[in-house]
N, C-alpha and C positions, 0 to 999 in steps of 0.2 A: 503494499499501499505503500503512496507518494505522499506530500508533505502535502503538496494541494489534495490530495483528498482525506486524506486528515484530518486537516486543518478543516474542509465543508463537512466533515461526519461529527465533529468536532461540536461545531455552534448549528447542527444539522441546518443547515440551509447549501441547499441547490448550488453548483456552480454555475453563473451565466449561461446563457446562449455564445459559444465564437467568445470567449474572453479572450484567449492564447490567439485563434485568428487578428484580433481586436491592437494585442502588444506585438505579436509581431509584425501588420503592418505598421505600426507606431517605429518599433525599431529600426523597419528598416527605413521610414521617410527619414530620420531624426538623420541630421546630418551635424557631424561634431567644429567644423567650419561655420556656423552659423555665430558663434558665440564671438563677439564682437571684445568684449570688456576681461581682461584679466582676471584671475581668480583672487589674486588678494592686490588690492590696489590700495596706498598710501596716499593720501590728503595732505600731505603737513607741507608746508611751504616745507625750504631748504633754512631758515634762521632757526627756523624753532625744531627740524630735527640735528642745526648744530645744537642748540640749547640743551635738546632731552641727553646730547651726546657727553655735551661738555657736566653735566648733571651725574651722569652717571661714572662719569671717571673721575669727581670728585667721592659722590658716597662706597665707588673701590677702594678709595686714596686711603678714607678714611675708615675701615673696615684690616685694609692693611697696617694699617699705623697700629687702630687698638689689637689687630694680632700681635703684633710684633712688643708691643709694651705689657699685654698677657703674660707673652712667652717671657719676657726677660724676668717679671716680677718674680720673686722666691715665694718655692710652695710653703704652707704652715703644717 
């Protein structure tokens, strides 16, 4: 028994007529070239991107200094 049959048996619902044919025709008609926009699009200006990078560098520097100070501290 296929997953499709088990799903419809569990819900006691008959599969719609021609569902596979509709899915198959939709998949055949689909073209991957239709997508015009990129999957990941950043709308940040160049200045805000630089500001974010500078803040990240400062945060990393503070974390490194804190780790160095914690490593130099004598253990009790």
